N, C-alpha and C positions, 0 to 999 in steps of 0.2 A: 504492498499500499503506499508505504512512506516512498520508495522507487517510481510508483507511477507516479505520486504528487511530486515529486522532484525533475523527473521528465515536463510532466505536464510546465511548470514553473518556466523549465530552462524552453521549450520550446515558445512558450507565451515571449519570454526576453526576444529572443531571436524574431517573430515577427515585430513585434514593436520596435528592433533597431530596423528592419525592411521599411518599416513604415514611416519611421521619419529620415532614412534614407531618401525614397520619392516624393516626399514630401521636399526636403530640401532638395531636391532635385528640380521639382516642380518651381519651388520658388525663383529658382538661380533662370531658369527657362525664361516664366514668367516677366523678371528684372529684364530678361531680352530684347520683348516686346517692346521698349522704351527709349532704346540706345539706335535706333532708326537701321538695324540691323539684322530685324528678322530672328533672332533670336542664336543667330550664327557664331559658336566662338570665335575669336578675333586669330587672327593667322597672325603665325610664326613671326616673331619680329616686330610685331605691329605690339603698339602698347595704349592702353585703355584707359581715360584717367577718370578719376574717381569722382562719382557724383560730391557735388557740396555737404560737407557733415558727415558723412561716411567716413567710414573706421581704413585706415592705410595700413599695408601690411604692416610687420614691428621691420625695424629698421634693425642693426646691428648698434650696441650701445656704443657712443664714441667715450663716456668716461674711462680716464685710463682705471686700472686698481692700484688701491691701494700698497705703495709701497713701504718695505719692512727699515725704520731708522735705526731701532737697537733692537736684538734678541736674546737673551742669554738668560742665566739660572744667576740668581741672587739670594744670598742670605741677609735678608735685609737687616737694615740696621739704620739709616737715615739717606735716603738718595732722593738725588735730582734727575727730576726721569726729563729733562732736557735736555741732558748729557750725551756724548755716546763717545764710549762708557758713561750712564749713569754712578755721579759721587755726589759724595756730600759737599756743598756749597754753603759756609754762612749758616743763618739761619732757615734758610727756605730748603725743606727737605719733606719729604714722604719715609714716613716709620712703620717697618709692622713689629709688632709686640708680642706681648707673652697674653695666649689666652685668645688671637686671632686678632688684635686689635690693630686697624691702621689707621694714620694718622697722617694730618696733611699740617706741615705747620708755616704760618707763612706766607698763607694762600701759593702755595707747593702744588696745590690741585684740588681737583673734585675726584671724588671714589663713590661708587656705586656699586652693593654686589648685585651679579646676572642669576636671576630668577627662576629663566626661562631655561626649558632640557637643552643639550648639546654646549658646542663650545663657541664662543660670541666669535664674530669678527668686527673689523673695525666699524660700520656701520650699524651692528647691534649694541658696540660698546657705547658708541658716542651716543645712541637714542638714550640709553640704559639711565648714562651719566645726566645725560639734559633732562629727563623727568625726573631724580631722583639723587643728583652730585650731591654730597658732603661732605666736609671735613674730616668727617670722623666718624669711622664704621667698626663695629666687635662683632666678634663668634664666629669670623671667618676659621675653615675646617679646612683640613686636608680635600683636595678637590674641587674648593670652591674657587668660583672665576672671579677676582674681584677688577672692574672695570676701570677707569677714569681717563680726567683730561688734565694735561699742563696748562701752568699759564701762559705757556707760548702757542696753545692749541692740538700741541698732539695726543691723538687717542691714545690710550692702552691699556692692556690687558696682564692683570698677574693670577698665571695657574699656580693655587697657593697646593706645595708638597708637603709642604710639613708645619705643624704648627705647636713650641714650645710652650708647657704648661710654667717651664721652669725660672723664677721669677727674672734673671739674665738672659733667659731666653730671648727666639722671636721668631718672623714669620721666614721659611724658604718657597722660591718662590721662580717659575719658569716666567720670563718678563718678557712682551712685544712691545714694543711702539712705535707708532705708525708715523711716518711721515705727516707733515699737515698740509 
């Protein structure tokens, strides 16, 4: 009985797809009546202009992919991520500390935890920081992705690989900083 029901569902789905195909084909032929060509397809090498307000086929993106400014493994102390390689400079730095705390000192950047699944790319991190960027966050654990933006506008991601609970410990992570 279950097999007959399953076969009936499959047959119905196939019939529905065939009907939709016929409908779309009919709409395409009907649209040809208004182009003055009697519905004949354009000849090879000819061009057909789209009617005003109709969608054009997608074109290849001219946007250049984000390039990496710095990528490496850091045992967090105090880093300025606008420098390549990152290092401490004066009072402006991002620190990763005991218990998964990240803090931006003296406007060294905005931080946000990535809460969606997967690993965020540059655009995902930029959006996350734009929505809820802060100078302090806590509770980062191994596997957490921390997104950020530096004062110079570079987007970055810290993939937390270890968090120390010792008073003198910190956070270890793989860091990617993208160009502006």
